[in-house]
N, C-alpha and C positions, 0 to 999 in steps of 0.2 A: 738422099732424103729418105727417111724411114717411111715405110708402107704402113698405112693405118690397119689395125686389125678389121676383120669383116664385121664384127659386132659394132665397132665404133661407126663404120661406114653405113650399116643398116640403120643404126640409131640416128645418125645425122640425115639420112634420106627420109626417115620417118617424120622428123621435125620439119623438114622442108615441105613434105607432103601436107601435113597438118596445117602449116601456115598458109598454103595455097587453097585449102579446102574452103568452100562457102556453101551455105544453106539457103534455100529459097522458102521464105515463110509465106503463107498465104491465108487469106480471110481477114475480114475487118478487125476482129478482136486481136488476132495474133500480130497482125501489122501494127495496129495502134499500140499495143503493149511494147513491142520492139522499138517503136519510134520514140516512146517515153522513156526506155531504159538507157541511162548514160553509159553503161558498160558496153553496150552493143556497137560494134563496128559495122556500120552500115555503108553499103556499096551502091545499091541501085534500087529505085523505087518505081514501080509500074502502076498506074492507076487508070481506071475509067473516069469519066466525068462524075458519075453517081458516087463512086467511092471517094473521089476527091472532095466532093461536097460533104460527105459524111466524116471524112478525116481531116478536114481543112484546118482546125485548131492545132492538131498535133503536127501535121505536115509543116505548117508554118513555124512552129516552135523548134523542129528538128533541123532546120536550115537546109533541108534536102530539096533538090528541084526534081519533081516527078516527071516520068515519061507518060504523057497522055495517050491513051490508045482507044480504038473503037472495041466496045465490048464483043463484037463479033469476030474481032481479029486479034484476040489476046495472044501475045507472044508464046511460043511453045517452050517456055522455062519450066513449066510444071507437067507433071503427068496428067493424062487425060482424065483421071478420076477425081482430080483436085477441084474442090469447090471453092474457088478463089475470091468470089464476091467482087470481083473487079480489083483486087489489091493484092500485089505480090512484092515482097522485099527481099533482096539479096543481102545476106549478112555473113560475118564470120562467126564460128561457134563461140560461145561464151568461155571465158576463162575465170573459173571461180577461185583459182589459187590452190593451195596445199591442204590435203586432207587434215593434217594435224592443226593447222591454223584455225580451220572452220569448225572442227570438232572438239577442240579442247574444252573440258568441262569448266565452267565458271563457278564463282563462289555461290552456294546456296541454291543452285538449280540442277535439274536432273535432265539433262539433254536427251533427246531421242534421235536416232538416225535409222535410215532404211537401207539394207544392203540387198541387192539383186543379183541372183546367182544365174547368169544367162537368160534373162528375160529379153527376148528379142523382138516382141511385138510393140510397136511404137504407140499404139493405142493404149495398151496396157500401162506402159511407162508415162505416158502422159497423164493417164487417170491417177497414177500413183503420185506423181508430182503435184498434182491438184490436191489430193488428200494429205500429202506431206506438208504443204503450205497451210492448209486449213488447221491441221493439228500441231503446227509449230516444230516440225522436225528440222534439225540443223542442217541435214544433208541427205540426199539420195545417192547412194554410191553403187556403181556398177562396173564391170571389167571393160577395158578399152575394146577388146575383142568379143564377139559373140554376145553383144548387147545392143539394145537400140541406140543409135546415134541420134543426134539433133536432126530432125527432119521437120518439114512443114506439117506432116500428119501427126507427129508428136506434139508440135507446138499448138496445134489447133485443138487436140484432145486435152491438152493441159489447160486450155482457156486462160491463157496469161501467166500460169504458174512457172513456165519455163523461163521467164525473165526474172522471176523473183526468188525462186526456190532452187538453191544450189544443187546441180546435178554433176557429180564428180565421176569421171572415168579414170579407172586406176589400172595400172600394168597388170597386177596380180591381186585378185580378190582375197586369197587366203592371207597374203601378207598385209592387206588392208585390215583385215579382221584382227591379226595379231597386233597391230599398231593400236587399234582401238582398245584392245584388252589391256595394253600397256598404259593407256591413258585412263584405265579405271572402268571401262565399259563392260557390262555383262551382255553376252550375245545370246539371244534367243531364236533359234531356228524353228520355222513354222513347218510343222509336219502332221498331217491329218492322222497318222497312226501313233503319234506320241502318247506316252502314258501321263505326263504332266499337262495341266490346263495353264493356258497363258495367263488368265486373270490371277489365279492363285500364286503362280510363280512372280508375277509382275508386283503383286501386293507385298511379297516377301522382300523385294529389293529396295523399298524405301525410297531414299533420294539418289540411288546410284544411277549413273547414266546407263542407257539401255540401246543395244543395237538390235532391230528386228531383221532377221534374214528370211528372205523369201526366194523360193526357187521357181524356175519356169513350170508352166503348166505341162503336165505329162511326166517329165523327167524328174521334177522336184529338185531338192538340194543334192549337189554332187557329194561323193564320199568324203573328200578333205573338207569341204564346207561343213558338212554334218559333224565331223569329228572336231572341227575347231570351235564350233558352237559350245556354250557353257551349258545350255539346256535346249532340249527339243520339246517343243509345246504344241499343243493344238489349240484351236478355237472351239470351245465347247458349244455344241449344237443341241437344239431342242429334240431333234429326232434324227433319223437316217435318211437325210435328204441329199446325200452326195456331198461335194465340197464346193467352196467358193472359188471363183476364179482369182488369179493373183492380184488384181487391182482391188478387188473387194476385200480380199483378205488383208491386204495392207491397210486399208481404211480402217476396217474392224480392229486389227491389232494396234494400230496407232491409238485409236480411241480407248481400247481396253487397257492399255499400258499407262495412258495418261489418267484414265479414271482410277485405276489401282493406286497410283501415287497419291491423288487427291484424297 
């Protein structure tokens, strides 16, 4: 019998680990949205009586049988700082499919995608997902490693957007950027020191698909990420007030690139 190469064994182990992974969502809004999402694989629902009363319609429709608990003895499935509001739901991470299928440009539209270069704070990523949904982005794309995974904190900050806005984790962000460029996307890397202004560059792109690339707070974009972008752009500010955090920068850049197209 031929022995499998180490990389094949590692890949298979990674797939098995991913298949076994589960996420605990918490809070009334996050649990409600997940119960209403037909794409979610749901495993275990824990509710207090008050939460069950408030979620009664969606719990019944979901077909799940909740575990009823005393609010003073909520199971230790969440970290101590989680504000669960009496509701917790164990789920499998969402599978949004392939980047190429989700991001392929359609006829007569100019899709926007957001790429995150090692943004690890789940609250920032949750806020970015919310903005991406509001402004109609096709997807938020991040590396599988060194980026915020699906967590209860991310879902709570996203305020339901995690269930509706594709969040794609890729093996290599640089390769994903190249794939988007092959599909016709122009990639704009956000950099506070850039010479070009985001609004001006976006206005010149017309109906071309655009990818907005944002780096982690502090380090910013990595070297390969910067070099792969078609343009490095800044968000023009009224004065010298410092910089926006990454979630605010994502919201502003999504709006600015959409407004420029209009």
